[in-house]
TIMAR-448408 format. One line per field, with one value per residue (C-alpha): x negated, y, z negated. Coordinates in steps of 0.1 Angstrom, whole numbers, plus 5000, padded with zeros to 4 digits. Example, Ala and Ser with C-alpha at 12.3 -4.5 7.8 and 13.67 -1.06 7.14 Angstrom:
// TIMAR-448408
xx = c(4877/4863) $
yy = c(4955/4989) $
zz = c(4922/4929) $
END
This chain:
// TIMAR-448408
xx = c(5578/5584/5615/5598/5577/5561/5566/5539/5514/5488/5453/5429/5392/5369/5351/5318/5290/5256/5236/5265/5284/5320/5335/5364/5341/5320/5326/5338/5373/5383/5416/5430/5430/5463/5496/5510/5542/5571/5599/5630/5664/5690/5724/5754/5776/5810/5823/5830/5794/5789/5819/5804/5771/5787/5808/5776/5761/5790/5791/5754/5752/5783/5766/5732/5744/5774/5760/5738/5768/5789/5791/5792/5804/5782/5754/5746/5758/5726/5694/5659/5644/5607/5597/5618/5611/5648/5668/5706/5727/5764/5768/5735/5704/5671/5636/5601/5603/5632/5609/5620/5653/5637/5617/5649/5665/5635/5635/5672/5667/5639/5659/5689/5668/5655/5690/5706/5677/5679/5716/5720/5686/5678/5712/5697/5675/5704/5730/5717/5680/5673/5652/5682/5707/5688/5677/5715/5722/5693/5703/5739/5726/5704/5734/5754/5728/5712/5740/5741/5712/5712/5715/5685/5664/5672/5665/5631/5621/5631/5608/5613/5643/5666/5690/5664/5648/5682/5691/5658/5658/5693/5683/5653/5674/5699/5672/5653/5685/5694/5659/5656/5691/5680/5648/5668/5692/5663/5647/5682/5679/5649/5657/5694/5707/5729/5699/5678/5705/5707/5669/5669/5695/5674/5641/5630/5622/5591/5560/5565/5602/5594/5566/5588/5617/5594/5575/5606/5622/5592/5591/5627/5622/5591/5604/5639/5632/5600/5586/5619/5613/5576/5584/5603/5577/5544/5548/5575/5560/5594/5592/5559/5569/5606/5596/5588/5624/5640/5647/5667/5700/5696/5723/5705/5713/5709/5711/5728/5702/5720/5751/5734/5707/5699/5709/5717/5740/5772/5806/5833/5854/5825/5824/5791/5791/5792/5762/5744/5743/5749/5771/5743/5748/5713/5727/5700/5725/5714/5679/5692/5712/5684/5669/5636/5635/5633/5650/5669/5671/5634/5643/5643/5613/5601/5611/5648/5666/5699/5719/5740/5742/5734/5763/5788/5776/5774/5809/5820/5804/5819/5853/5849/5837/5865/5840/5843/5826/5796/5768/5749/5762/5754/5745/5716/5690/5704/5739/5728/5707/5732/5764/5778/5812/5817/5827/5796/5775/5792/5786/5748/5750/5750/5717/5690/5670/5701/5714/5681/5680/5716/5711/5680/5697/5727/5706/5685/5716/5734/5703/5700/5737/5736/5706/5722/5754/5735/5710/5707/5720/5686/5650/5623/5585/5562/5528/5504/5487/5451/5437/5444/5448/5455/5449/5455/5477/5488/5503/5479/5500/5488/5501/5504/5517/5535/5551/5584/5595/5633/5649/5686/5700/5736/5750/5760/5740/5732/5720/5698/5689/5653/5642/5611/5609/5583/5564/5578/5579/5575/5591/5600/5591/5599/5633/5655/5677/5670/5692/5684/5701/5718/5695/5665/5634/5621/5589/5596/5568/5574/5555/5554/5540/5532/5521/5484/5486/5516/5495/5460/5435/5440/5468/5503/5532/5562/5594/5610/5648/5665/5703/5727/5750/5777/5779/5770/5733/5703/5667/5639/5603/5571/5541/5514/5507/5470/5458/5422/5396) $
yy = c(8872/8873/8852/8823/8809/8775/8751/8754/8726/8719/8712/8696/8696/8667/8669/8652/8649/8654/8622/8599/8580/8588/8557/8548/8537/8569/8604/8616/8617/8618/8634/8637/8673/8665/8659/8625/8626/8612/8595/8616/8599/8624/8621/8618/8649/8658/8692/8717/8719/8682/8677/8702/8684/8650/8666/8677/8642/8627/8653/8653/8615/8611/8633/8616/8580/8585/8609/8583/8560/8586/8584/8611/8597/8566/8575/8583/8618/8628/8612/8625/8603/8609/8583/8599/8634/8643/8654/8649/8670/8663/8678/8695/8680/8696/8690/8698/8731/8741/8742/8779/8767/8745/8776/8796/8770/8769/8807/8807/8780/8801/8833/8814/8801/8836/8850/8823/8824/8862/8860/8829/8813/8776/8765/8744/8725/8719/8707/8698/8690/8654/8649/8660/8640/8607/8611/8614/8582/8563/8574/8563/8528/8528/8536/8507/8482/8494/8515/8551/8571/8555/8520/8527/8540/8508/8486/8501/8499/8463/8433/8414/8391/8374/8402/8429/8410/8405/8442/8455/8431/8441/8477/8471/8451/8480/8506/8488/8481/8518/8529/8505/8515/8552/8544/8524/8554/8578/8558/8555/8592/8585/8550/8542/8529/8502/8489/8491/8471/8444/8441/8438/8410/8389/8399/8417/8452/8468/8474/8512/8510/8485/8508/8539/8521/8508/8541/8563/8536/8535/8573/8574/8546/8562/8598/8592/8561/8571/8605/8623/8656/8654/8662/8693/8704/8697/8687/8711/8745/8762/8762/8781/8810/8814/8842/8863/8861/8865/8898/8908/8908/8872/8849/8822/8797/8818/8813/8842/8845/8874/8853/8820/8829/8821/8786/8758/8729/8735/8721/8726/8744/8766/8803/8810/8846/8836/8813/8840/8817/8822/8801/8775/8745/8732/8699/8697/8683/8709/8694/8658/8664/8684/8663/8681/8679/8717/8736/8764/8782/8791/8812/8803/8782/8774/8738/8748/8736/8754/8722/8737/8704/8724/8747/8718/8701/8734/8744/8710/8716/8751/8737/8712/8740/8763/8789/8808/8792/8808/8805/8790/8803/8816/8852/8877/8891/8926/8912/8893/8921/8949/8930/8935/8921/8897/8926/8946/8915/8911/8947/8941/8912/8936/8953/8963/8931/8910/8932/8931/8893/8891/8915/8897/8864/8876/8890/8858/8836/8857/8856/8819/8812/8836/8820/8786/8798/8814/8784/8770/8734/8726/8737/8739/8740/8747/8730/8736/8706/8711/8685/8709/8745/8757/8742/8751/8726/8722/8752/8775/8776/8778/8752/8751/8721/8722/8698/8710/8693/8695/8686/8679/8688/8677/8642/8637/8634/8668/8679/8710/8732/8744/8776/8799/8836/8864/8864/8871/8839/8816/8783/8752/8721/8695/8683/8713/8693/8669/8647/8641/8616/8625/8638/8628/8646/8643/8655/8668/8675/8707/8720/8756/8769/8804/8818/8825/8862/8868/8877/8888/8865/8860/8850/8863/8861/8840/8827/8793/8794/8762/8763/8736/8724/8707/8731/8768/8774/8790/8791/8813/8804/8824/8809/8820/8812/8811/8823/8812/8836) $
zz = c(0797/0760/0761/0778/0749/0752/0723/0697/0696/0669/0681/0656/0667/0663/0629/0629/0603/0619/0622/0616/0643/0651/0636/0614/0586/0585/0572/0605/0620/0656/0665/0700/0714/0730/0712/0717/0737/0718/0737/0738/0732/0744/0727/0748/0749/0762/0771/0799/0811/0808/0831/0856/0855/0862/0889/0906/0902/0920/0947/0955/0955/0975/1002/0999/0999/1023/1050/1068/1072/1090/1128/1154/1187/1193/1170/1134/1124/1106/1119/1120/1147/1143/1169/1196/1182/1181/1151/1151/1128/1136/1171/1171/1188/1179/1193/1178/1197/1175/1145/1140/1127/1101/1090/1088/1066/1043/1040/1032/1006/0990/0990/0976/0948/0940/0941/0918/0894/0891/0884/0863/0856/0863/0874/0902/0876/0852/0877/0912/0911/0921/0890/0868/0888/0888/0851/0843/0863/0847/0812/0819/0830/0798/0777/0793/0785/0753/0737/0725/0711/0676/0691/0714/0685/0665/0694/0702/0666/0662/0670/0702/0702/0726/0724/0729/0758/0775/0771/0783/0813/0822/0821/0844/0869/0871/0873/0901/0920/0920/0928/0958/0971/0968/0988/1014/1018/1022/1049/1065/1074/1096/1109/1119/1087/1102/1121/1089/1070/1097/1096/1059/1059/1083/1065/1096/1084/1098/1077/1076/1067/1040/1027/1025/1009/0982/0979/0975/0953/0930/0928/0918/0893/0877/0876/0864/0843/0825/0833/0830/0811/0818/0855/0845/0819/0836/0873/0886/0895/0892/0854/0857/0880/0869/0846/0876/0887/0852/0835/0804/0824/0837/0825/0804/0776/0744/0707/0688/0660/0644/0639/0632/0607/0580/0589/0564/0557/0538/0531/0557/0530/0518/0526/0545/0534/0497/0504/0523/0554/0591/0613/0621/0599/0609/0622/0649/0674/0699/0698/0700/0732/0749/0778/0774/0736/0728/0700/0717/0683/0687/0718/0754/0764/0799/0794/0793/0824/0817/0815/0787/0768/0736/0743/0745/0713/0694/0704/0691/0657/0656/0662/0633/0610/0621/0633/0665/0695/0712/0687/0717/0750/0784/0780/0786/0763/0765/0758/0727/0712/0720/0715/0749/0760/0790/0811/0804/0812/0846/0854/0852/0877/0907/0898/0925/0924/0930/0957/0976/0974/0986/1015/1028/1024/1043/1072/1075/1074/1100/1122/1120/1127/1156/1171/1168/1184/1213/1216/1251/1255/1272/1270/1297/1293/1322/1324/1353/1370/1358/1383/1412/1404/1439/1474/1510/1529/1565/1580/1562/1531/1495/1472/1434/1415/1381/1357/1341/1309/1309/1275/1275/1241/1249/1245/1281/1313/1329/1363/1367/1397/1399/1416/1416/1421/1417/1451/1486/1506/1476/1484/1464/1484/1458/1448/1439/1414/1387/1364/1328/1306/1273/1245/1266/1280/1315/1331/1366/1392/1410/1441/1452/1485/1496/1530/1530/1536/1513/1482/1473/1457/1420/1396/1401/1376/1387/1370/1371/1369/1357/1358/1345/1373/1352/1323/1316/1308/1324/1313/1327/1320/1330/1347/1372/1409/1418/1452/1459/1473) $
END
């Protein structure tokens, strides 16, 4: 789309004189086809949106770091036990057969992303994305050890000294500590975190736990400490396909060019109209606070993550100059070009695209919640004994053997009654009841017999009925009974 313009980049080709080597001493010059990436030093900013951003940092990290330590009964409240193939989410116990619920959650997440992006752009990126959150935390630690933006610039430009070494070392220690704690917490969602902590204290962590703690810690350290905006600009696919979800009524960070141009510096007491200047004083603070290093005054670029740091700093400058706020603000393309009021902007929120996304999201969410509410507290899978499809036993009866996998999804021991129907004279000759421990799975051998003349040769549909004895719940599974010729 026209409003998503990549930053311009100069590409200088290699100029070579035929017959001469490409060397510094010749008449040829070699220039890299790729622009060297300059380190970005974001300036700290305060304001309404900065407060919201830090509120989201605290909220998301409170959930991430705190959730594994919560207990539900005698176990961890949220635990994805891959070894036992059971997922615990508060009072819910899920098995691999419940993969449909994971699919539903992913569909809801995708639809939510489409809906929020169509309404208000990249709010996820600017406030809740893990890359944004951890970059904020790492920048905060960097500010503690090395100072604000100007201090960091001076420190990096200065030669190595005791002070510089101490500050850089202190920053690295804090970064690595936070990264490893993040990796430890992440692994704590798959291995009971208290057990993991005990093993760590006695240096008894397993090789896989150690690997994943270090791997996720290294990913956090590299992405938030060094790659930062490069992840958002080049690695994240969301920046590339967001234009498909934007339109001219999407709420985005915009620069009011009609009001701000022509830009230029001036005295606080000067009349901008007399100088034929707009409201923009060309202080470049909006560029200095941008975590991706773009100039919002050039229009919205795909690198913009809608963090609104430029809005906060521009409002501060407008206050100092006694100009109205809102030179940079959340608005829409149509609102800026046509001078709409806030009420007119809000009217365009409920447009067809948004209503379709919202309706589909509502239906899928309702279906998922209904399915979870009606979900049986146990599951049953039927597997035929393939070593003996059918056989004739004493008394002239035909016998088929099955294996029933009974999965108890409750957190208490349950007993189940087994029955089979579908053919006249069909009889269960194995144990009619089975007990399964809490959140466990048990394979139960089941033997069915049928009088020889009760059915014709071939396969016949039957049903296994498994009913919970101690609690409500009944599952019916289909299978076949084979009658030999």
